[in-house]
N, CA, C, O and the ligand as a Tripos MOL2 file, in Angstrom:
@<TRIPOS>MOLECULE
protein
  245   243    62     0     0
PROTEIN
NO_CHARGES

@<TRIPOS>ATOM
      1 N          20.5330  -20.2920    1.3740 N.3       1 MET1
      2 CA         20.6170  -19.5360   -0.0030 C.3       1 MET1
      3 C          19.5780  -18.4640   -0.0620 C.2       1 MET1
      4 O          18.3780  -18.7120    0.0620 O.2       1 MET1
      5 N          20.0500  -17.2970   -0.2480 N.am      2 ALA2
      6 CA         19.1930  -16.1540   -0.2620 C.3       2 ALA2
      7 C          19.3370  -15.5500   -1.6770 C.2       2 ALA2
      8 O          20.4040  -15.6810   -2.2770 O.2       2 ALA2
      9 N          18.3170  -14.9060   -2.2140 N.am      3 LYS3
     10 CA         18.2970  -14.2050   -3.4670 C.3       3 LYS3
     11 C          18.3690  -12.6760   -3.1750 C.2       3 LYS3
     12 O          17.6890  -12.1330   -2.3040 O.2       3 LYS3
     13 N          19.2300  -12.0510   -3.9620 N.am      4 THR4
     14 CA         19.4890  -10.5330   -3.7290 C.3       4 THR4
     15 C          19.2410   -9.8120   -5.0620 C.2       4 THR4
     16 O          19.3710  -10.3400   -6.1660 O.2       4 THR4
     17 N          18.8910   -8.6240   -4.8450 N.am      5 LEU5
     18 CA         18.8320   -7.7440   -6.1010 C.3       5 LEU5
     19 C          19.2620   -6.3930   -5.6500 C.2       5 LEU5
     20 O          18.6620   -5.8010   -4.7520 O.2       5 LEU5
     21 N          20.2940   -5.9020   -6.2630 N.am      6 ALA6
     22 CA         20.7390   -4.5730   -5.9480 C.3       6 ALA6
     23 C          20.0890   -3.5450   -6.9730 C.2       6 ALA6
     24 O          20.0560   -3.7770   -8.1810 O.2       6 ALA6
     25 N          19.6210   -2.4930   -6.4480 N.am      7 CYS7
     26 CA         19.0070   -1.5150   -7.3410 C.3       7 CYS7
     27 C          20.0070   -1.0490   -8.4670 C.2       7 CYS7
     28 O          19.5760   -0.8140   -9.5960 O.2       7 CYS7
     29 N          21.2070   -0.9300   -8.1900 N.am      8 ARG8
     30 CA         22.2140   -0.3920   -9.0580 C.3       8 ARG8
     31 C          22.3670   -1.4250  -10.2610 C.2       8 ARG8
     32 O          22.7070   -1.0220  -11.3730 O.2       8 ARG8
     33 N          22.1130   -2.7320  -10.0110 N.am      9 ASP9
     34 CA         22.1430   -3.6310  -10.9970 C.3       9 ASP9
     35 C          21.0860   -3.6110  -12.0840 C.2       9 ASP9
     36 O          21.1930   -4.2360  -13.1390 O.2       9 ASP9
     37 N          20.0570   -2.8440  -11.7470 N.am     10 VAL10
     38 CA         19.0070   -2.7010  -12.7330 C.3      10 VAL10
     39 C          19.0440   -1.1550  -13.1820 C.2      10 VAL10
     40 O          18.0640   -0.6530  -13.7330 O.2      10 VAL10
     41 N          20.0820   -0.5050  -12.9530 N.am     11 GLY11
     42 CA         20.4020    0.8220  -13.5300 C.3      11 GLY11
     43 C          19.8310    1.9590  -12.7540 C.2      11 GLY11
     44 O          19.7800    3.0790  -13.2620 O.2      11 GLY11
     45 N          19.3690    1.7090  -11.4660 N.am     12 VAL12
     46 CA         18.9550    2.7660  -10.6200 C.3      12 VAL12
     47 C          20.0330    3.1430   -9.6300 C.2      12 VAL12
     48 O          20.6700    2.2880   -9.0150 O.2      12 VAL12
     49 N          20.2250    4.4440   -9.4900 N.am     13 ASP13
     50 CA         21.3080    4.9510   -8.5550 C.3      13 ASP13
     51 C          20.9440    4.9190   -7.2200 C.2      13 ASP13
     52 O          20.6200    5.9850   -6.6970 O.2      13 ASP13
     53 N          20.9340    3.7760   -6.4890 N.am     14 CYS14
     54 CA         20.4910    3.6070   -5.1270 C.3      14 CYS14
     55 C          21.2130    2.5210   -4.4970 C.2      14 CYS14
     56 O          21.3700    1.4900   -5.1510 O.2      14 CYS14
     57 N          21.6920    2.6060   -3.2800 N.am     15 PRO15
     58 CA         22.6180    1.6590   -2.6510 C.3      15 PRO15
     59 C          21.7710    0.4420   -2.1520 C.2      15 PRO15
     60 O          22.3800   -0.5030   -1.6490 O.2      15 PRO15
     61 N          20.4000    0.3980   -2.2570 N.am     16 TYR16
     62 CA         19.5510   -0.6150   -1.5950 C.3      16 TYR16
     63 C          19.7520   -1.9510   -2.2550 C.2      16 TYR16
     64 O          19.8690   -2.0860   -3.4730 O.2      16 TYR16
     65 N          19.7860   -2.9410   -1.3710 N.am     17 VAL17
     66 CA         19.8390   -4.3350   -1.9180 C.3      17 VAL17
     67 C          18.7040   -5.0660   -1.2820 C.2      17 VAL17
     68 O          18.6890   -5.2090   -0.0600 O.2      17 VAL17
     69 N          17.6920   -5.5660   -2.0900 N.am     18 SER18
     70 CA         16.7190   -6.2970   -1.6680 C.3      18 SER18
     71 C          17.1310   -7.8700   -1.4380 C.2      18 SER18
     72 O          18.0170   -8.4520   -2.0630 O.2      18 SER18
     73 N          16.3420   -8.4100   -0.4610 N.am     19 ARG19
     74 CA         16.7540   -9.7900   -0.2340 C.3      19 ARG19
     75 C          15.6580  -10.6220    0.1570 C.2      19 ARG19
     76 O          14.8060  -10.1770    0.9260 O.2      19 ARG19
     77 N          15.5870  -11.8960   -0.3400 N.am     20 GLY20
     78 CA         14.5760  -12.7660    0.0020 C.3      20 GLY20
     79 C          14.9170  -14.1570   -0.0150 C.2      20 GLY20
     80 O          15.9040  -14.4760   -0.6780 O.2      20 GLY20
     81 N          14.2920  -15.0150    0.5790 N.am     21 GLU21
     82 CA         14.5660  -16.5150    0.6440 C.3      21 GLU21
     83 C          14.3700  -17.1660   -0.6130 C.2      21 GLU21
     84 O          15.1610  -18.0410   -0.9650 O.2      21 GLU21
     85 N          13.3170  -16.8060   -1.3900 N.am     22 THR22
     86 CA         13.0650  -17.3030   -2.5740 C.3      22 THR22
     87 C          12.9700  -16.1800   -3.5210 C.2      22 THR22
     88 O          12.9930  -15.0300   -3.0850 O.2      22 THR22
     89 N          12.8610  -16.4280   -4.8390 N.am     23 GLU23
     90 CA         12.5830  -15.4680   -5.9200 C.3      23 GLU23
     91 C          11.3420  -14.6750   -5.6290 C.2      23 GLU23
     92 O          11.2660  -13.4470   -5.6710 O.2      23 GLU23
     93 N          10.3730  -15.5200   -5.3270 N.am     24 GLU24
     94 CA          8.9970  -14.8710   -5.1150 C.3      24 GLU24
     95 C           9.0760  -13.9280   -4.1460 C.2      24 GLU24
     96 O           8.6940  -12.7930   -4.4310 O.2      24 GLU24
     97 N           9.5770  -14.2040   -2.8340 N.am     25 LYS25
     98 CA          9.6750  -13.3050   -1.7450 C.3      25 LYS25
     99 C          10.4930  -12.0910   -2.0020 C.2      25 LYS25
    100 O          10.2260  -10.9970   -1.5040 O.2      25 LYS25
    101 N          11.6030  -12.3400   -2.8780 N.am     26 LEU26
    102 CA         12.4780  -11.1440   -3.2370 C.3      26 LEU26
    103 C          11.5990  -10.2420   -4.1070 C.2      26 LEU26
    104 O          11.6880   -9.0220   -3.9640 O.2      26 LEU26
    105 N          10.7470  -10.7750   -5.0100 N.am     27 MET27
    106 CA         10.0540   -9.9280   -5.9660 C.3      27 MET27
    107 C           9.1080   -9.1060   -5.1150 C.2      27 MET27
    108 O           8.8580   -7.9490   -5.4540 O.2      27 MET27
    109 N           8.6270   -9.5790   -4.1450 N.am     28 VAL28
    110 CA          7.5700   -8.7970   -3.2320 C.3      28 VAL28
    111 C           8.2950   -7.6290   -2.6640 C.2      28 VAL28
    112 O           7.8090   -6.4970   -2.6750 O.2      28 VAL28
    113 N           9.6300   -7.9550   -2.0950 N.am     29 GLU29
    114 CA         10.4100   -6.8770   -1.5680 C.3      29 GLU29
    115 C          10.8260   -5.7890   -2.4940 C.2      29 GLU29
    116 O          10.8140   -4.5970   -2.1870 O.2      29 GLU29
    117 N          11.2070   -6.2840   -3.6820 N.am     30 VAL30
    118 CA         11.6810   -5.3670   -4.7530 C.3      30 VAL30
    119 C          10.6560   -4.4980   -5.1380 C.2      30 VAL30
    120 O          10.9380   -3.3140   -5.3200 O.2      30 VAL30
    121 N           9.3180   -4.9620   -5.3170 N.am     31 ALA31
    122 CA          8.2000   -4.2220   -5.8150 C.3      31 ALA31
    123 C           7.8080   -3.2170   -4.6880 C.2      31 ALA31
    124 O           7.4190   -2.1020   -5.0360 O.2      31 ALA31
    125 N           7.8810   -3.5270   -3.3780 N.am     32 GLU32
    126 CA          7.5400   -2.5670   -2.4170 C.3      32 GLU32
    127 C           8.6000   -1.3760   -2.3270 C.2      32 GLU32
    128 O           8.2590   -0.2050   -2.1650 O.2      32 GLU32
    129 N           9.9420   -1.8080   -2.4530 N.am     33 HIS33
    130 CA         11.0320   -0.7560   -2.4850 C.3      33 HIS33
    131 C          10.7950    0.0440   -3.6130 C.2      33 HIS33
    132 O          10.7600    1.2590   -3.4200 O.2      33 HIS33
    133 N          10.6160   -0.4010   -4.8010 N.am     34 ALA34
    134 CA         10.5640    0.2720   -5.9900 C.3      34 ALA34
    135 C           9.4110    1.2730   -6.0420 C.2      34 ALA34
    136 O           9.5220    2.3370   -6.6510 O.2      34 ALA34
    137 N           8.3330    0.9240   -5.4100 N.am     35 LYS35
    138 CA          7.1210    1.6100   -5.3500 C.3      35 LYS35
    139 C           7.2800    2.8410   -4.3160 C.2      35 LYS35
    140 O           6.9400    3.9900   -4.6000 O.2      35 LYS35
    141 N           7.8230    2.4650   -3.1230 N.am     36 GLU36
    142 CA          7.9660    3.4170   -2.0860 C.3      36 GLU36
    143 C           9.0460    4.3510   -2.3270 C.2      36 GLU36
    144 O           8.8000    5.5350   -2.0970 O.2      36 GLU36
    145 N          10.2210    4.0290   -2.7570 N.am     37 VAL37
    146 CA         11.3800    4.8080   -2.8610 C.3      37 VAL37
    147 C          11.5440    5.3980   -4.2960 C.2      37 VAL37
    148 O          11.9690    6.5420   -4.4580 O.2      37 VAL37
    149 N          11.2210    4.6430   -5.2540 N.am     38 HIS38
    150 CA         11.4160    5.1580   -6.5780 C.3      38 HIS38
    151 C          10.1190    5.5660   -7.3940 C.2      38 HIS38
    152 O          10.1960    5.9240   -8.5700 O.2      38 HIS38
    153 N           9.0080    5.4970   -6.7480 N.am     39 GLY39
    154 CA          7.7520    5.8610   -7.2800 C.3      39 GLY39
    155 C           7.1760    5.1380   -8.5380 C.2      39 GLY39
    156 O           6.3560    5.6150   -9.3220 O.2      39 GLY39
    157 N           7.7670    3.8660   -8.5930 N.am     40 TYR40
    158 CA          7.2560    2.9340   -9.6790 C.3      40 TYR40
    159 C           5.8740    2.6390   -9.4110 C.2      40 TYR40
    160 O           5.4760    2.5810   -8.2480 O.2      40 TYR40
    161 N           5.0100    2.4230  -10.5180 N.am     41 THR41
    162 CA          3.6430    1.9450  -10.3610 C.3      41 THR41
    163 C           3.7020    0.3500  -10.6020 C.2      41 THR41
    164 O           4.6730   -0.1930  -11.1290 O.2      41 THR41
    165 N           2.6420   -0.2880  -10.1910 N.am     42 GLN42
    166 CA          2.5790   -1.6460  -10.3170 C.3      42 GLN42
    167 C           2.6870   -2.0600  -11.9130 C.2      42 GLN42
    168 O           3.3490   -3.0250  -12.2960 O.2      42 GLN42
    169 N           1.9830   -1.2390  -12.7340 N.am     43 GLU43
    170 CA          2.0320   -1.4050  -14.0430 C.3      43 GLU43
    171 C           3.6020   -1.4190  -14.5750 C.2      43 GLU43
    172 O           4.0930   -2.3280  -15.2440 O.2      43 GLU43
    173 N           4.1640   -0.4270  -14.2140 N.am     44 GLN44
    174 CA          5.6780   -0.3230  -14.7650 C.3      44 GLN44
    175 C           6.4200   -1.5990  -14.2590 C.2      44 GLN44
    176 O           7.1800   -2.1840  -15.0300 O.2      44 GLN44
    177 N           6.2250   -2.0440  -13.0010 N.am     45 LEU45
    178 CA          6.9550   -3.1150  -12.4800 C.3      45 LEU45
    179 C           6.5080   -4.5340  -13.2450 C.2      45 LEU45
    180 O           7.2640   -5.5060  -13.2610 O.2      45 LEU45
    181 N           5.4300   -4.5380  -13.7620 N.am     46 GLU46
    182 CA          4.9230   -5.7370  -14.4490 C.3      46 GLU46
    183 C           5.0900   -5.7470  -15.9640 C.2      46 GLU46
    184 O           4.6280   -6.6290  -16.6880 O.2      46 GLU46
    185 N           5.7980   -4.6810  -16.3890 N.am     47 ASP47
    186 CA          6.2350   -4.5840  -17.8460 C.3      47 ASP47
    187 C           7.1540   -5.6540  -18.0480 C.2      47 ASP47
    188 O           8.0080   -5.9030  -17.1970 O.2      47 ASP47
    189 N           7.0400   -6.3780  -19.2170 N.am     48 PRO48
    190 CA          7.8210   -7.5710  -19.4300 C.3      48 PRO48
    191 C           9.4320   -7.1880  -19.6140 C.2      48 PRO48
    192 O          10.3120   -7.9300  -19.1770 O.2      48 PRO48
    193 N           9.6900   -6.0450  -20.2540 N.am     49 GLU49
    194 CA         10.9910   -5.5080  -20.2910 C.3      49 GLU49
    195 C          11.7350   -5.3830  -18.8740 C.2      49 GLU49
    196 O          12.8790   -5.7750  -18.6460 O.2      49 GLU49
    197 N          10.8640   -4.7630  -17.9680 N.am     50 MET50
    198 CA         11.2240   -4.4690  -16.6860 C.3      50 MET50
    199 C          11.5700   -5.8960  -15.9670 C.2      50 MET50
    200 O          12.6190   -6.0660  -15.3450 O.2      50 MET50
    201 N          10.6990   -6.7710  -16.1040 N.am     51 MET51
    202 CA         10.6330   -7.9620  -15.4230 C.3      51 MET51
    203 C          12.0420   -8.7850  -15.9730 C.2      51 MET51
    204 O          12.7130   -9.4770  -15.2070 O.2      51 MET51
    205 N          12.2980   -8.6400  -17.0850 N.am     52 LYS52
    206 CA         13.4550   -9.3580  -17.6340 C.3      52 LYS52
    207 C          14.7080   -8.7440  -17.0920 C.2      52 LYS52
    208 O          15.6240   -9.4680  -16.7030 O.2      52 LYS52
    209 N          14.7900   -7.3950  -17.0480 N.am     53 LYS53
    210 CA         16.0390   -6.7690  -16.4360 C.3      53 LYS53
    211 C          16.1260   -7.1810  -15.0380 C.2      53 LYS53
    212 O          17.2140   -7.5230  -14.5730 O.2      53 LYS53
    213 N          14.9850   -7.1750  -14.2820 N.am     54 VAL54
    214 CA         15.0920   -7.5130  -12.8200 C.3      54 VAL54
    215 C          15.5920   -8.8820  -12.6370 C.2      54 VAL54
    216 O          16.5140   -9.1540  -11.8690 O.2      54 VAL54
    217 N          14.8730   -9.8600  -13.4630 N.am     55 LYS55
    218 CA         15.3400  -11.2030  -13.1870 C.3      55 LYS55
    219 C          16.6730  -11.4740  -13.5830 C.2      55 LYS55
    220 O          17.3300  -12.2980  -12.9470 O.2      55 LYS55
    221 N          17.1850  -10.8360  -14.6280 N.am     56 ALA56
    222 CA         18.6210  -10.9820  -15.0870 C.3      56 ALA56
    223 C          19.5650  -10.5100  -13.9920 C.2      56 ALA56
    224 O          20.7170  -10.9430  -13.9700 O.2      56 ALA56
    225 N          19.1160   -9.6060  -13.0440 N.am     57 ALA57
    226 CA         20.0300   -8.8700  -12.0860 C.3      57 ALA57
    227 C          20.0300   -9.6930  -10.7890 C.2      57 ALA57
    228 O          20.8700   -9.4350   -9.9270 O.2      57 ALA57
    229 N          19.0960  -10.7080  -10.6030 N.am     58 ILE58
    230 CA         18.8970  -11.3880   -9.2640 C.3      58 ILE58
    231 C          20.2040  -12.3300   -9.1250 C.2      58 ILE58
    232 O          20.5670  -13.1290   -9.9880 O.2      58 ILE58
    233 N          20.8100  -12.1100   -7.9580 N.am     59 LYS59
    234 CA         21.9010  -13.0050   -7.5720 C.3      59 LYS59
    235 C          21.5170  -13.9900   -6.3890 C.2      59 LYS59
    236 O          20.7270  -13.6730   -5.5000 O.2      59 LYS59
    237 N          22.1320  -15.1700   -6.4670 N.am     60 THR60
    238 CA         21.8180  -16.1890   -5.2780 C.3      60 THR60
    239 C          23.1700  -16.1560   -4.5060 C.2      60 THR60
    240 O          24.2680  -16.2670   -5.0510 O.2      60 THR60
    241 N          22.9490  -15.9800   -3.0990 N.am     61 GLU61
    242 CA         24.1710  -15.8610   -2.2420 C.3      61 GLU61
    243 C          24.2310  -17.1370   -1.4370 C.2      61 GLU61
    244 O          25.1470  -17.3180   -0.6340 O.2      61 GLU61
    245 ZN         16.1960    1.4420   -4.6850 Zn       62 ZN62
@<TRIPOS>BOND
     1     1     2 1
     2     2     3 1
     3     3     4 2
     4     3     5 am
     5     5     6 1
     6     6     7 1
     7     7     8 2
     8     7     9 am
     9     9    10 1
    10    10    11 1
    11    11    12 2
    12    11    13 am
    13    13    14 1
    14    14    15 1
    15    15    16 2
    16    15    17 am
    17    17    18 1
    18    18    19 1
    19    19    20 2
    20    19    21 am
    21    21    22 1
    22    22    23 1
    23    23    24 2
    24    23    25 am
    25    25    26 1
    26    26    27 1
    27    27    28 2
    28    27    29 am
    29    29    30 1
    30    30    31 1
    31    31    32 2
    32    31    33 am
    33    33    34 1
    34    34    35 1
    35    35    36 2
    36    35    37 am
    37    37    38 1
    38    38    39 1
    39    39    40 2
    40    39    41 am
    41    41    42 1
    42    42    43 1
    43    43    44 2
    44    43    45 am
    45    45    46 1
    46    46    47 1
    47    47    48 2
    48    47    49 am
    49    49    50 1
    50    50    51 1
    51    51    52 2
    52    51    53 am
    53    53    54 1
    54    54    55 1
    55    55    56 2
    56    55    57 am
    57    57    58 1
    58    58    59 1
    59    59    60 2
    60    59    61 am
    61    61    62 1
    62    62    63 1
    63    63    64 2
    64    63    65 am
    65    65    66 1
    66    66    67 1
    67    67    68 2
    68    67    69 am
    69    69    70 1
    70    70    71 1
    71    71    72 2
    72    71    73 am
    73    73    74 1
    74    74    75 1
    75    75    76 2
    76    75    77 am
    77    77    78 1
    78    78    79 1
    79    79    80 2
    80    79    81 am
    81    81    82 1
    82    82    83 1
    83    83    84 2
    84    83    85 am
    85    85    86 1
    86    86    87 1
    87    87    88 2
    88    87    89 am
    89    89    90 1
    90    90    91 1
    91    91    92 2
    92    91    93 am
    93    93    94 1
    94    94    95 1
    95    95    96 2
    96    95    97 am
    97    97    98 1
    98    98    99 1
    99    99   100 2
   100    99   101 am
   101   101   102 1
   102   102   103 1
   103   103   104 2
   104   103   105 am
   105   105   106 1
   106   106   107 1
   107   107   108 2
   108   107   109 am
   109   109   110 1
   110   110   111 1
   111   111   112 2
   112   111   113 am
   113   113   114 1
   114   114   115 1
   115   115   116 2
   116   115   117 am
   117   117   118 1
   118   118   119 1
   119   119   120 2
   120   119   121 am
   121   121   122 1
   122   122   123 1
   123   123   124 2
   124   123   125 am
   125   125   126 1
   126   126   127 1
   127   127   128 2
   128   127   129 am
   129   129   130 1
   130   130   131 1
   131   131   132 2
   132   131   133 am
   133   133   134 1
   134   134   135 1
   135   135   136 2
   136   135   137 am
   137   137   138 1
   138   138   139 1
   139   139   140 2
   140   139   141 am
   141   141   142 1
   142   142   143 1
   143   143   144 2
   144   143   145 am
   145   145   146 1
   146   146   147 1
   147   147   148 2
   148   147   149 am
   149   149   150 1
   150   150   151 1
   151   151   152 2
   152   151   153 am
   153   153   154 1
   154   154   155 1
   155   155   156 2
   156   155   157 am
   157   157   158 1
   158   158   159 1
   159   159   160 2
   160   159   161 am
   161   161   162 1
   162   162   163 1
   163   163   164 2
   164   163   165 am
   165   165   166 1
   166   166   167 1
   167   167   168 2
   168   167   169 am
   169   169   170 1
   170   170   171 1
   171   171   172 2
   172   171   173 am
   173   173   174 1
   174   174   175 1
   175   175   176 2
   176   175   177 am
   177   177   178 1
   178   178   179 1
   179   179   180 2
   180   179   181 am
   181   181   182 1
   182   182   183 1
   183   183   184 2
   184   183   185 am
   185   185   186 1
   186   186   187 1
   187   187   188 2
   188   187   189 am
   189   189   190 1
   190   190   191 1
   191   191   192 2
   192   191   193 am
   193   193   194 1
   194   194   195 1
   195   195   196 2
   196   195   197 am
   197   197   198 1
   198   198   199 1
   199   199   200 2
   200   199   201 am
   201   201   202 1
   202   202   203 1
   203   203   204 2
   204   203   205 am
   205   205   206 1
   206   206   207 1
   207   207   208 2
   208   207   209 am
   209   209   210 1
   210   210   211 1
   211   211   212 2
   212   211   213 am
   213   213   214 1
   214   214   215 1
   215   215   216 2
   216   215   217 am
   217   217   218 1
   218   218   219 1
   219   219   220 2
   220   219   221 am
   221   221   222 1
   222   222   223 1
   223   223   224 2
   224   223   225 am
   225   225   226 1
   226   226   227 1
   227   227   228 2
   228   227   229 am
   229   229   230 1
   230   230   231 1
   231   231   232 2
   232   231   233 am
   233   233   234 1
   234   234   235 1
   235   235   236 2
   236   235   237 am
   237   237   238 1
   238   238   239 1
   239   239   240 2
   240   239   241 am
   241   241   242 1
   242   242   243 1
   243   243   244 2
@<TRIPOS>SUBSTRUCTURE
     1 MET1         2 RESIDUE 1 A MET
     2 ALA2         6 RESIDUE 1 A ALA
     3 LYS3        10 RESIDUE 1 A LYS
     4 THR4        14 RESIDUE 1 A THR
     5 LEU5        18 RESIDUE 1 A LEU
     6 ALA6        22 RESIDUE 1 A ALA
     7 CYS7        26 RESIDUE 1 A CYS
     8 ARG8        30 RESIDUE 1 A ARG
     9 ASP9        34 RESIDUE 1 A ASP
    10 VAL10       38 RESIDUE 1 A VAL
    11 GLY11       42 RESIDUE 1 A GLY
    12 VAL12       46 RESIDUE 1 A VAL
    13 ASP13       50 RESIDUE 1 A ASP
    14 CYS14       54 RESIDUE 1 A CYS
    15 PRO15       58 RESIDUE 1 A PRO
    16 TYR16       62 RESIDUE 1 A TYR
    17 VAL17       66 RESIDUE 1 A VAL
    18 SER18       70 RESIDUE 1 A SER
    19 ARG19       74 RESIDUE 1 A ARG
    20 GLY20       78 RESIDUE 1 A GLY
    21 GLU21       82 RESIDUE 1 A GLU
    22 THR22       86 RESIDUE 1 A THR
    23 GLU23       90 RESIDUE 1 A GLU
    24 GLU24       94 RESIDUE 1 A GLU
    25 LYS25       98 RESIDUE 1 A LYS
    26 LEU26      102 RESIDUE 1 A LEU
    27 MET27      106 RESIDUE 1 A MET
    28 VAL28      110 RESIDUE 1 A VAL
    29 GLU29      114 RESIDUE 1 A GLU
    30 VAL30      118 RESIDUE 1 A VAL
    31 ALA31      122 RESIDUE 1 A ALA
    32 GLU32      126 RESIDUE 1 A GLU
    33 HIS33      130 RESIDUE 1 A HIS
    34 ALA34      134 RESIDUE 1 A ALA
    35 LYS35      138 RESIDUE 1 A LYS
    36 GLU36      142 RESIDUE 1 A GLU
    37 VAL37      146 RESIDUE 1 A VAL
    38 HIS38      150 RESIDUE 1 A HIS
    39 GLY39      154 RESIDUE 1 A GLY
    40 TYR40      158 RESIDUE 1 A TYR
    41 THR41      162 RESIDUE 1 A THR
    42 GLN42      166 RESIDUE 1 A GLN
    43 GLU43      170 RESIDUE 1 A GLU
    44 GLN44      174 RESIDUE 1 A GLN
    45 LEU45      178 RESIDUE 1 A LEU
    46 GLU46      182 RESIDUE 1 A GLU
    47 ASP47      186 RESIDUE 1 A ASP
    48 PRO48      190 RESIDUE 1 A PRO
    49 GLU49      194 RESIDUE 1 A GLU
    50 MET50      198 RESIDUE 1 A MET
    51 MET51      202 RESIDUE 1 A MET
    52 LYS52      206 RESIDUE 1 A LYS
    53 LYS53      210 RESIDUE 1 A LYS
    54 VAL54      214 RESIDUE 1 A VAL
    55 LYS55      218 RESIDUE 1 A LYS
    56 ALA56      222 RESIDUE 1 A ALA
    57 ALA57      226 RESIDUE 1 A ALA
    58 ILE58      230 RESIDUE 1 A ILE
    59 LYS59      234 RESIDUE 1 A LYS
    60 THR60      238 RESIDUE 1 A THR
    61 GLU61      242 RESIDUE 1 A GLU
    62 ZN62       245 GROUP 0 **** ****
């Protein structure tokens, strides 16, 4: 069982899908991608509204 998160599911126009064995690993992936590709700051990623949006978009495969 893997956890996935598609950028487009959080409202970003990007075909990337992050993947992780656990939600924790997935969040690390997501944060790296968001910072490198989308220019988010750590602060923006830790925003409670952002976290809520991200967690709601996580799918289990
Ligand atoms: Zn992306």
